[in-house]
MIVEX-561323 format. One record per residue (C-alpha): residue number from 1; x, y, z negated. Coordinates in steps of 0.02 Angstrom, whole numbers, padded with zeros to 5 digits, always signed. Layout:
<atoms>
<atom><k>NUM</k><xx>X</xx><yy>Y</yy><zz>Z</zz></atom>
...
</atoms>
This chain:
<atoms>
<atom><k>1</k><xx>+07546</xx><yy>+05800</yy><zz>-11466</zz></atom>
<atom><k>2</k><xx>+07666</xx><yy>+05899</yy><zz>-11576</zz></atom>
<atom><k>3</k><xx>+07640</xx><yy>+06056</yy><zz>-11471</zz></atom>
<atom><k>4</k><xx>+07450</xx><yy>+06043</yy><zz>-11464</zz></atom>
<atom><k>5</k><xx>+07416</xx><yy>+06164</yy><zz>-11609</zz></atom>
<atom><k>6</k><xx>+07535</xx><yy>+06290</yy><zz>-11535</zz></atom>
<atom><k>7</k><xx>+07462</xx><yy>+06273</yy><zz>-11360</zz></atom>
<atom><k>8</k><xx>+07283</xx><yy>+06304</yy><zz>-11416</zz></atom>
<atom><k>9</k><xx>+07218</xx><yy>+06483</yy><zz>-11421</zz></atom>
<atom><k>10</k><xx>+07201</xx><yy>+06542</yy><zz>-11602</zz></atom>
<atom><k>11</k><xx>+07012</xx><yy>+06561</yy><zz>-11583</zz></atom>
<atom><k>12</k><xx>+06999</xx><yy>+06378</yy><zz>-11531</zz></atom>
<atom><k>13</k><xx>+07104</xx><yy>+06330</yy><zz>-11683</zz></atom>
<atom><k>14</k><xx>+06983</xx><yy>+06428</yy><zz>-11793</zz></atom>
<atom><k>15</k><xx>+06830</xx><yy>+06344</yy><zz>-11717</zz></atom>
<atom><k>16</k><xx>+06912</xx><yy>+06173</yy><zz>-11732</zz></atom>
<atom><k>17</k><xx>+06952</xx><yy>+06196</yy><zz>-11917</zz></atom>
<atom><k>18</k><xx>+06781</xx><yy>+06274</yy><zz>-11952</zz></atom>
<atom><k>19</k><xx>+06706</xx><yy>+06115</yy><zz>-11881</zz></atom>
<atom><k>20</k><xx>+06824</xx><yy>+06006</yy><zz>-11984</zz></atom>
<atom><k>21</k><xx>+06773</xx><yy>+06100</yy><zz>-12142</zz></atom>
<atom><k>22</k><xx>+06584</xx><yy>+06098</yy><zz>-12105</zz></atom>
<atom><k>23</k><xx>+06499</xx><yy>+06038</yy><zz>-12265</zz></atom>
<atom><k>24</k><xx>+06372</xx><yy>+05922</yy><zz>-12182</zz></atom>
<atom><k>25</k><xx>+06441</xx><yy>+05819</yy><zz>-12041</zz></atom>
<atom><k>26</k><xx>+06616</xx><yy>+05893</yy><zz>-12023</zz></atom>
<atom><k>27</k><xx>+06767</xx><yy>+05779</yy><zz>-12014</zz></atom>
<atom><k>28</k><xx>+06820</xx><yy>+05813</yy><zz>-12193</zz></atom>
<atom><k>29</k><xx>+06642</xx><yy>+05786</yy><zz>-12257</zz></atom>
<atom><k>30</k><xx>+06626</xx><yy>+05623</yy><zz>-12159</zz></atom>
<atom><k>31</k><xx>+06788</xx><yy>+05556</yy><zz>-12234</zz></atom>
<atom><k>32</k><xx>+06733</xx><yy>+05614</yy><zz>-12408</zz></atom>
<atom><k>33</k><xx>+06565</xx><yy>+05523</yy><zz>-12389</zz></atom>
<atom><k>34</k><xx>+06655</xx><yy>+05363</yy><zz>-12338</zz></atom>
<atom><k>35</k><xx>+06769</xx><yy>+05371</yy><zz>-12491</zz></atom>
<atom><k>36</k><xx>+06641</xx><yy>+05437</yy><zz>-12618</zz></atom>
<atom><k>37</k><xx>+06463</xx><yy>+05414</yy><zz>-12555</zz></atom>
<atom><k>38</k><xx>+06327</xx><yy>+05513</yy><zz>-12642</zz></atom>
<atom><k>39</k><xx>+06438</xx><yy>+05659</yy><zz>-12695</zz></atom>
<atom><k>40</k><xx>+06398</xx><yy>+05840</yy><zz>-12658</zz></atom>
<atom><k>41</k><xx>+06462</xx><yy>+05909</yy><zz>-12491</zz></atom>
<atom><k>42</k><xx>+06626</xx><yy>+06004</yy><zz>-12503</zz></atom>
<atom><k>43</k><xx>+06593</xx><yy>+06180</yy><zz>-12436</zz></atom>
<atom><k>44</k><xx>+06773</xx><yy>+06240</yy><zz>-12422</zz></atom>
<atom><k>45</k><xx>+06739</xx><yy>+06395</yy><zz>-12318</zz></atom>
<atom><k>46</k><xx>+06594</xx><yy>+06447</yy><zz>-12431</zz></atom>
<atom><k>47</k><xx>+06694</xx><yy>+06436</yy><zz>-12591</zz></atom>
<atom><k>48</k><xx>+06780</xx><yy>+06600</yy><zz>-12642</zz></atom>
<atom><k>49</k><xx>+06934</xx><yy>+06505</yy><zz>-12704</zz></atom>
<atom><k>50</k><xx>+06947</xx><yy>+06369</yy><zz>-12571</zz></atom>
<atom><k>51</k><xx>+06908</xx><yy>+06477</yy><zz>-12419</zz></atom>
<atom><k>52</k><xx>+07081</xx><yy>+06556</yy><zz>-12413</zz></atom>
<atom><k>53</k><xx>+07157</xx><yy>+06383</yy><zz>-12438</zz></atom>
<atom><k>54</k><xx>+07058</xx><yy>+06320</yy><zz>-12288</zz></atom>
<atom><k>55</k><xx>+07121</xx><yy>+06464</yy><zz>-12181</zz></atom>
<atom><k>56</k><xx>+07298</xx><yy>+06432</yy><zz>-12243</zz></atom>
<atom><k>57</k><xx>+07285</xx><yy>+06248</yy><zz>-12193</zz></atom>
<atom><k>58</k><xx>+07227</xx><yy>+06297</yy><zz>-12018</zz></atom>
<atom><k>59</k><xx>+07364</xx><yy>+06428</yy><zz>-12002</zz></atom>
<atom><k>60</k><xx>+07500</xx><yy>+06308</yy><zz>-12060</zz></atom>
<atom><k>61</k><xx>+07436</xx><yy>+06175</yy><zz>-11940</zz></atom>
<atom><k>62</k><xx>+07439</xx><yy>+06300</yy><zz>-11798</zz></atom>
<atom><k>63</k><xx>+07617</xx><yy>+06365</yy><zz>-11824</zz></atom>
<atom><k>64</k><xx>+07710</xx><yy>+06212</yy><zz>-11891</zz></atom>
<atom><k>65</k><xx>+07761</xx><yy>+06155</yy><zz>-11715</zz></atom>
<atom><k>66</k><xx>+07852</xx><yy>+06319</yy><zz>-11684</zz></atom>
<atom><k>67</k><xx>+07952</xx><yy>+06307</yy><zz>-11845</zz></atom>
<atom><k>68</k><xx>+07986</xx><yy>+06122</yy><zz>-11815</zz></atom>
<atom><k>69</k><xx>+08053</xx><yy>+06156</yy><zz>-11640</zz></atom>
<atom><k>70</k><xx>+08162</xx><yy>+06300</yy><zz>-11699</zz></atom>
<atom><k>71</k><xx>+08241</xx><yy>+06199</yy><zz>-11841</zz></atom>
<atom><k>72</k><xx>+08256</xx><yy>+06042</yy><zz>-11733</zz></atom>
<atom><k>73</k><xx>+08346</xx><yy>+06141</yy><zz>-11597</zz></atom>
<atom><k>74</k><xx>+08466</xx><yy>+06212</yy><zz>-11727</zz></atom>
<atom><k>75</k><xx>+08499</xx><yy>+06038</yy><zz>-11797</zz></atom>
<atom><k>76</k><xx>+08536</xx><yy>+05971</yy><zz>-11623</zz></atom>
<atom><k>77</k><xx>+08657</xx><yy>+06115</yy><zz>-11600</zz></atom>
<atom><k>78</k><xx>+08767</xx><yy>+06065</yy><zz>-11747</zz></atom>
<atom><k>79</k><xx>+08938</xx><yy>+06015</yy><zz>-11686</zz></atom>
<atom><k>80</k><xx>+08953</xx><yy>+05825</yy><zz>-11692</zz></atom>
<atom><k>81</k><xx>+09136</xx><yy>+05837</yy><zz>-11737</zz></atom>
<atom><k>82</k><xx>+09093</xx><yy>+05934</yy><zz>-11895</zz></atom>
<atom><k>83</k><xx>+08967</xx><yy>+05801</yy><zz>-11946</zz></atom>
<atom><k>84</k><xx>+09092</xx><yy>+05661</yy><zz>-11909</zz></atom>
<atom><k>85</k><xx>+09229</xx><yy>+05748</yy><zz>-12007</zz></atom>
<atom><k>86</k><xx>+09111</xx><yy>+05772</yy><zz>-12155</zz></atom>
<atom><k>87</k><xx>+09065</xx><yy>+05588</yy><zz>-12146</zz></atom>
<atom><k>88</k><xx>+09247</xx><yy>+05538</yy><zz>-12146</zz></atom>
<atom><k>89</k><xx>+09273</xx><yy>+05649</yy><zz>-12299</zz></atom>
<atom><k>90</k><xx>+09137</xx><yy>+05554</yy><zz>-12390</zz></atom>
<atom><k>91</k><xx>+08982</xx><yy>+05659</yy><zz>-12357</zz></atom>
<atom><k>92</k><xx>+08833</xx><yy>+05546</yy><zz>-12325</zz></atom>
<atom><k>93</k><xx>+08644</xx><yy>+05558</yy><zz>-12343</zz></atom>
<atom><k>94</k><xx>+08584</xx><yy>+05703</yy><zz>-12451</zz></atom>
<atom><k>95</k><xx>+08759</xx><yy>+05771</yy><zz>-12476</zz></atom>
<atom><k>96</k><xx>+08785</xx><yy>+05783</yy><zz>-12287</zz></atom>
<atom><k>97</k><xx>+08617</xx><yy>+05867</yy><zz>-12271</zz></atom>
<atom><k>98</k><xx>+08643</xx><yy>+05988</yy><zz>-12416</zz></atom>
<atom><k>99</k><xx>+08824</xx><yy>+06036</yy><zz>-12384</zz></atom>
<atom><k>100</k><xx>+08838</xx><yy>+06030</yy><zz>-12194</zz></atom>
<atom><k>101</k><xx>+08671</xx><yy>+06025</yy><zz>-12101</zz></atom>
<atom><k>102</k><xx>+08571</xx><yy>+06152</yy><zz>-12203</zz></atom>
<atom><k>103</k><xx>+08709</xx><yy>+06285</yy><zz>-12207</zz></atom>
<atom><k>104</k><xx>+08734</xx><yy>+06260</yy><zz>-12020</zz></atom>
<atom><k>105</k><xx>+08551</xx><yy>+06298</yy><zz>-11984</zz></atom>
<atom><k>106</k><xx>+08524</xx><yy>+06426</yy><zz>-12124</zz></atom>
<atom><k>107</k><xx>+08513</xx><yy>+06570</yy><zz>-12000</zz></atom>
<atom><k>108</k><xx>+08380</xx><yy>+06481</yy><zz>-11899</zz></atom>
<atom><k>109</k><xx>+08283</xx><yy>+06437</yy><zz>-12057</zz></atom>
<atom><k>110</k><xx>+08291</xx><yy>+06620</yy><zz>-12112</zz></atom>
<atom><k>111</k><xx>+08233</xx><yy>+06679</yy><zz>-11941</zz></atom>
<atom><k>112</k><xx>+08091</xx><yy>+06552</yy><zz>-11941</zz></atom>
<atom><k>113</k><xx>+08041</xx><yy>+06608</yy><zz>-12116</zz></atom>
<atom><k>114</k><xx>+08035</xx><yy>+06790</yy><zz>-12061</zz></atom>
<atom><k>115</k><xx>+07935</xx><yy>+06746</yy><zz>-11904</zz></atom>
<atom><k>116</k><xx>+07808</xx><yy>+06647</yy><zz>-12007</zz></atom>
<atom><k>117</k><xx>+07795</xx><yy>+06785</yy><zz>-12135</zz></atom>
<atom><k>118</k><xx>+07758</xx><yy>+06914</yy><zz>-12002</zz></atom>
<atom><k>119</k><xx>+07632</xx><yy>+06798</yy><zz>-11918</zz></atom>
<atom><k>120</k><xx>+07547</xx><yy>+06768</yy><zz>-12086</zz></atom>
<atom><k>121</k><xx>+07530</xx><yy>+06955</yy><zz>-12117</zz></atom>
<atom><k>122</k><xx>+07450</xx><yy>+06984</yy><zz>-11947</zz></atom>
<atom><k>123</k><xx>+07327</xx><yy>+06840</yy><zz>-11968</zz></atom>
<atom><k>124</k><xx>+07159</xx><yy>+06895</yy><zz>-11899</zz></atom>
<atom><k>125</k><xx>+07083</xx><yy>+06771</yy><zz>-11775</zz></atom>
<atom><k>126</k><xx>+07068</xx><yy>+06625</yy><zz>-11895</zz></atom>
<atom><k>127</k><xx>+06986</xx><yy>+06735</yy><zz>-12026</zz></atom>
<atom><k>128</k><xx>+06868</xx><yy>+06810</yy><zz>-11898</zz></atom>
<atom><k>129</k><xx>+06814</xx><yy>+06642</yy><zz>-11828</zz></atom>
<atom><k>130</k><xx>+06813</xx><yy>+06540</yy><zz>-11988</zz></atom>
<atom><k>131</k><xx>+06744</xx><yy>+06658</yy><zz>-12123</zz></atom>
<atom><k>132</k><xx>+06722</xx><yy>+06837</yy><zz>-12059</zz></atom>
<atom><k>133</k><xx>+06821</xx><yy>+06893</yy><zz>-12213</zz></atom>
<atom><k>134</k><xx>+06705</xx><yy>+06805</yy><zz>-12336</zz></atom>
<atom><k>135</k><xx>+06634</xx><yy>+06733</yy><zz>-12440</zz></atom>
<atom><k>136</k><xx>+06620</xx><yy>+06904</yy><zz>-12518</zz></atom>
<atom><k>137</k><xx>+06793</xx><yy>+06972</yy><zz>-12483</zz></atom>
<atom><k>138</k><xx>+06889</xx><yy>+06813</yy><zz>-12528</zz></atom>
<atom><k>139</k><xx>+06974</xx><yy>+06800</yy><zz>-12358</zz></atom>
<atom><k>140</k><xx>+06991</xx><yy>+06984</yy><zz>-12321</zz></atom>
<atom><k>141</k><xx>+07171</xx><yy>+06992</yy><zz>-12261</zz></atom>
<atom><k>142</k><xx>+07262</xx><yy>+07153</yy><zz>-12210</zz></atom>
<atom><k>143</k><xx>+07234</xx><yy>+07131</yy><zz>-12023</zz></atom>
<atom><k>144</k><xx>+07049</xx><yy>+07103</yy><zz>-12058</zz></atom>
<atom><k>145</k><xx>+07045</xx><yy>+07266</yy><zz>-12159</zz></atom>
<atom><k>146</k><xx>+07123</xx><yy>+07359</yy><zz>-12013</zz></atom>
<atom><k>147</k><xx>+06994</xx><yy>+07290</yy><zz>-11892</zz></atom>
<atom><k>148</k><xx>+06850</xx><yy>+07325</yy><zz>-12011</zz></atom>
<atom><k>149</k><xx>+06906</xx><yy>+07505</yy><zz>-12043</zz></atom>
<atom><k>150</k><xx>+06957</xx><yy>+07554</yy><zz>-11867</zz></atom>
<atom><k>151</k><xx>+06835</xx><yy>+07457</yy><zz>-11758</zz></atom>
<atom><k>152</k><xx>+06683</xx><yy>+07414</yy><zz>-11863</zz></atom>
<atom><k>153</k><xx>+06675</xx><yy>+07574</yy><zz>-11967</zz></atom>
<atom><k>154</k><xx>+06754</xx><yy>+07689</yy><zz>-11835</zz></atom>
<atom><k>155</k><xx>+06876</xx><yy>+07757</yy><zz>-11964</zz></atom>
<atom><k>156</k><xx>+07033</xx><yy>+07758</yy><zz>-11859</zz></atom>
<atom><k>157</k><xx>+07129</xx><yy>+07860</yy><zz>-11987</zz></atom>
<atom><k>158</k><xx>+07098</xx><yy>+07732</yy><zz>-12123</zz></atom>
<atom><k>159</k><xx>+07142</xx><yy>+07591</yy><zz>-12004</zz></atom>
<atom><k>160</k><xx>+07305</xx><yy>+07679</yy><zz>-11958</zz></atom>
<atom><k>161</k><xx>+07346</xx><yy>+07708</yy><zz>-12142</zz></atom>
<atom><k>162</k><xx>+07318</xx><yy>+07523</yy><zz>-12182</zz></atom>
<atom><k>163</k><xx>+07426</xx><yy>+07476</yy><zz>-12032</zz></atom>
<atom><k>164</k><xx>+07567</xx><yy>+07591</yy><zz>-12089</zz></atom>
<atom><k>165</k><xx>+07557</xx><yy>+07523</yy><zz>-12266</zz></atom>
<atom><k>166</k><xx>+07558</xx><yy>+07346</yy><zz>-12197</zz></atom>
<atom><k>167</k><xx>+07714</xx><yy>+07387</yy><zz>-12094</zz></atom>
<atom><k>168</k><xx>+07803</xx><yy>+07451</yy><zz>-12250</zz></atom>
<atom><k>169</k><xx>+07753</xx><yy>+07296</yy><zz>-12351</zz></atom>
<atom><k>170</k><xx>+07808</xx><yy>+07177</yy><zz>-12211</zz></atom>
<atom><k>171</k><xx>+07974</xx><yy>+07269</yy><zz>-12196</zz></atom>
<atom><k>172</k><xx>+08005</xx><yy>+07261</yy><zz>-12384</zz></atom>
<atom><k>173</k><xx>+07962</xx><yy>+07076</yy><zz>-12391</zz></atom>
<atom><k>174</k><xx>+08061</xx><yy>+07024</yy><zz>-12236</zz></atom>
<atom><k>175</k><xx>+08215</xx><yy>+07128</yy><zz>-12273</zz></atom>
<atom><k>176</k><xx>+08287</xx><yy>+07016</yy><zz>-12412</zz></atom>
<atom><k>177</k><xx>+08287</xx><yy>+06855</yy><zz>-12307</zz></atom>
<atom><k>178</k><xx>+08366</xx><yy>+06950</yy><zz>-12162</zz></atom>
<atom><k>179</k><xx>+08502</xx><yy>+07022</yy><zz>-12275</zz></atom>
<atom><k>180</k><xx>+08534</xx><yy>+06851</yy><zz>-12355</zz></atom>
<atom><k>181</k><xx>+08550</xx><yy>+06769</yy><zz>-12184</zz></atom>
<atom><k>182</k><xx>+08665</xx><yy>+06908</yy><zz>-12124</zz></atom>
<atom><k>183</k><xx>+08773</xx><yy>+06894</yy><zz>-12281</zz></atom>
<atom><k>184</k><xx>+08789</xx><yy>+06705</yy><zz>-12263</zz></atom>
<atom><k>185</k><xx>+08854</xx><yy>+06723</yy><zz>-12085</zz></atom>
<atom><k>186</k><xx>+08957</xx><yy>+06880</yy><zz>-12102</zz></atom>
</atoms>
């Protein structure tokens, strides 16, 4: 069950969450009507502020299993002798977590952060399926802009320029976590 979101094609994830967020009859609306009958339907994907939140929820749901597996594998890889020695030295509970476990998996956490950041910047399918970049331009993300310019408007030069700018932004944003992770291990 944990891997289900990761195993589904992104388009299916988008359709699933669009159905969950449907104002009349969607899962969220049904639960809302049971809790507060007679209230107005909640149109998340039609609201300029909430639409991007709805896409973020779907995206987080889709990629959380990958991050969980990466961090869990790193935690399993911590040397038991180190954990036992820390316990004998008085490290228990949060102290053991903060001083031993987290530093031991810091590189994996940094790598997972960079992976998620890159995946978030290339987000396209959920936006396409759930909102088509709307309402208005509320969910117009960089990958959507590239598609719109290059494919829909046949302006390949503009699409390439946006892509290049996106590559520079992603590099600038992902460089600090990579350098911090490298410094903590080197």
